[in-house]
N, C-alpha and C positions, 0 to 999 in steps of 0.2 A: 540292772542295766548299768554297765560301766561305760566310761567315756574314753575312747582311744584318742589321746592328745595328738598323735601324729596325723591321724585322719582329720581331726578338727583343724589343725594347723594348715594342712594341704587345702582343705575346703575354704578356709578363711583367706588364704593367699590367692586362690583362684578367684574368689569373690571380690577381693580387693582389686585385683588386676582388671577384672571385668568392669567394676564400678569406676575405676580411674579412667579406663578407656572410654566408657560412656560419658563421663563428666567432661573429658577432653573434647569429645565430638560435639557435645552440647555447647561448650564454651566457643568452639570454632564456629558453629552455626550462628550463635548469637552475635559473634563479632564479624559475621559475614566473610569468613575466610574463603567461601566459594564464589564470592563476587558481590557487587553492590546491590542495593535494593532495586527492584524492578522499576522501570520508568512509568509503567501503567499504574494510575492511581488506585484502581480497584485491587490490583495485585499487591500494592503497597499496604492497603488496609488488611488484606488477608495475611501478609507476611508479619505485620505488626501484631495481629491477634495471635498468630502462631508463636511469635516470640514470647508472648505472655505465658502461654501454655508451656513452652519449652523452658522458660525460666523457672517455672514451678517444678517441672520434672528435674531440672538441674539442681534445684535446692534440695529436693528429696534425695537425689542421688548423692549429693555432697554429704547430707546428714547420715545416710546409710554408710557411706565410706568412712566417716568419722567413727561410727559405731563399730565397724569392722576393725579399724585400726586400734581402737580402744580394746577390743576383744583380743587382738593379737598381742598388745602390750600386757594385758592381764595374763595371757597364756605364757609369755616369756617370763613374767614375774612369779609364775607358779600360783597365781590366784584365780585362774580361769575356773568358772563353775562355782565360785564363792560369791554370794550376794553382797554387793557393795552397800546395801542398806542394813541388813541384820547380821551378816557374816555367816549365815547358814548356807548349806549346799543348795545350789539351784537344781531342781528336778532335771535329770538328763533328758526327759521327754521335751521339756521347755527348750533346752539347749539344742536339741535336734531340730526343733521347729524354728527357733531363733538363735542361731549360733553366736550372735553378738550380744545376747541378753546378759546384762550385768546385775540383774535383780531377780529375786524369786517372784513368784506370782503374787504373793501377799504384799511385798514391798512395792512392786510395780503398780498394784492396784491402789496403794495408799497415796500415790502422787497425783 
């Protein structure tokens, strides 16, 4: 199984755009771009609880975005698919499942 780098690049770029868009929307929601907190106390409690969940989703989205950007940088450097831990080739099946993976299964399991 070989890796088509153009296909990988296109997929990573689409994923980066989707994640950046999602992160922007989450930041906007957390900063109340749509309006102030509701005047009703019960609704404020719900909004605050939702903010905690949304902040967690935002952190996960930002982390995934960083991984995608790192994969794009490795792709541009010609090192995509090379394990940053041991230097061996990452199994293409792993890259298909996790296109931003920068470590082989063995090295990823060692951390």
